[in-house]
N, C-alpha and C positions, 0 to 999 in steps of 0.2 A: 504493500500500500504506500502511495506517495503522500507527501504533505507532512503535517506535524506528527511527531512521535506521540504515541498514546501512553498516558499514564495508566497504571493498572492497580487494582485493589490487591490486598494481601492474598486473596484467593486466586489472583492471576487474571481476573476479569477486566475488560477494558473499562476505564473510568471516563465518563462523559464530563467535559469541562463544566465547572460551576458557573451558572449564569444568574445574574440578578441578585446576588447576595454580597456585593462588595462591602456595603456598610456593616452588615452582620458579621462578616469575617473580620473586619477591622475592629468592631466592638468586642467580639469574643477574644480574639488574639491579644488585644490590649488589656482586657480584664485579666486574662490568665498571666500575662507578663507582669501585671501589677499585683498578682496573688489575690485577686478578687473573685469571689464565688459568683456563679451565674446559674439561672434556671432557663432552659430553652424549651419553649412551648410550641406545639403545633400538631396537627393531625397526621395520621400515617401518610408517608410519601411526601411531606412538605419540605424535607431536606435537612432534618436535624442531624442525621449521621453524616451526610455530605458536608455540612457546615463544620462538624468536628474534624473531618478528614483534612480540611483546608486550614482551619484555625489553630489547631493544637501544634502542629509542626511550626507554623508561622510565629507562634508565641516564643519559641526558643526555650521553653521551660520543660522540665521533665514531667511526665504524666503517666498515670496508670489508668487504663480504660477497661471497663467491665460492662457486659451486656446483661440485661434483665431477662426473665423475671428474677427478683431477689428475695431470698430469705436470709435472716441475719447470719446464721451459722455458715451457710454457703458463701456469703459475701466475705466473712472473716477468713475463711479458708482461702478463697481466691486472692484476697489482698495479702495474706501471709505468704502465699507462694510467689506472688508477683514482687513482693518487697524482700524476698529471701529471708524471712524471719526464721529464727531457730528457737526451739523450746527444749530445754534439758529433759523435761518429763515426757515429751512427745516428739521423738526424732522425726516422725512423719506428721506434719501439721494437719493432715487430713484426719488424723485420729485424735487431735486435741479437742478439748472442750471450748465452748465459746468463752467461758470465764478465763481460760488460759490464753486464748488468742487475742482478746481485746487489748490488754496492756502491751503485748508484743507489737501489734499493728500500730497502735498509737505512738509507741516509742519510736518505731521505725519512721513514722511520718514526721515526728519532731526532729529526729536526727538527720533525716534526708527529705526535706520538704518537697512536695510535688503536688500536682493537680490530680485529684481523684475524680474520675469521670464515670458516672453511672448512667447508662442508657436505658430508656424505656422503663422508668420507675412507675410502679402502680401499687396502690393500697399499702403503703408503708405503715407498719404497726408501731406501737409505742416503743418497743425494744429497738427497732431499727432507727426510729427518731432519736432516741437517747444516744445511740452510738454515733450516728452521723452528726449530731450536735457537737460531739467531741472532735470528730474529724474536721468539722467546719472551723473550729477554733484552735486546731492543733498547729502550733508553730507558724511557719510562713507559707504553708500550703494553701490550697483552695479547693472548693468542691464545685463541680459542674454536673448538673442533673438535667436529663431530657425526659419529657413526659408529654403525652398527648393533650392534656389539659391540667389545670390546677386541681380539678376534682379527682384526678388519678393519683394525686400525691399522698392521699391519706393523711397520716400524722405529720408528714414532712411539710404540710402547709404552715405549720407553726414555726418552722425554721426558715423556709424560703418564701417569706411573706412580703418582702420588700419589692415593690414594682420597679425600683431602680436597679434591681439585680436580674430582671427578667428580659429575655430576648424572645419576642413573639414573632414567629415566622408566618408571613402572609403569602397567599397565592401570588404567582408571578403576573405582572401585567402582560397583555397580549404580545407586544413586541419582544419582550423577554422570553415568553413561552415559545414564540415562533423561532427565535434564535436557538433556544435549547433543542427544539425539535430538529432543526437543521444540523446542529452539532451531533445529536444522537444518531441521526441518519448517516452521518459521515463515519462515526465511530463503529456502528454496526453494519456498515457497508450495504446500505439499502438503495444505493443510487440506481441499480438496474431494475428496481420495482416501480410500479405506477404509484407515485406518492401524492398526486393531487387530491384525490378523494380521501386517502388515508390521512393526509395532513389535516384536512377540514374536520374529520371525525375525531382525530386525536385531540386537537385543540378544543373542540366543543365538549368532549367527554371529560377531559382532564380539568377544565376550569382553572387553569393556572397551577395545578399541583405538579411540581417538577418530577416527583417520584413516579407518578402515573405516566407522564410523557416518556420518561426514559424507559420504564418497564414495557410500555406498549411498543416502543421502537426495538427494544431488545428482543421481545418475543416475535416481532415481525420478521426477524432474521432467521427464525426457525422454519424448516420446510413444512411442518404440519400446519402452519398458518398461511401458507402460500398456495396459490393456484395459478401457475404461470407467473405473470407479472402482477397479478392481483393479490391483495392481502385480505384474508378472511377476518374482517374486523370483529364481528359479533363474538365468536368463540374466544378470540384473543382478549377482547375486553372483559368478558366474564372471568377468564383465568387471571387477569391482572387484578381485578377486584377481589378475587378469592385470595390471591397471594398477599395483598395488602391489608386484608381484614384483621 
């Protein structure tokens, strides 16, 4: 393929350039650089993960990033492993109790401050709140949380209550959505297909949701959604909605 080299995700999949989020990238990378916590809010596909992919490296700060769903003990084990914590009583941290892991993790964060990133948080209970409250105030690190809405945060609403710490992602404007569509077609090599009707349907269905635009273009590259140069939009659309549910 000629043209610009493609960035890829950690899984090796092509990464579509980020469109329409320049201010959000600047805001999040600046906050992490200043060790300030942030809450990123938006529905499925709106670009929360993509924003992290651009902003965290741009901040120049160390971070540890974990995917939900979360329960406290699993979160403690994951953090202990990522932070290389050691416990004399439990050489394998996966066998350690939550009581033993909490001070190890918090001490590691104080000794080596970093941004703790929790993606797709939902229904945090009081025990999770109390632990993350300590992470929030531990040393010179910070906490970045993504969620579909504030209602999904559960008890964490008591911690991440400040509107000044929130980055709310909105749908793309139509020119931005169109540019993203063209970039996605380039990345997934759809140039040989009939894109006129497909473009109209994608932009109308996605309503500015970048994840949906990219997902529909990604699926359009698969043979089961093609008939000659024609893209079978309805089954493709149903499968995209199912994947993002």
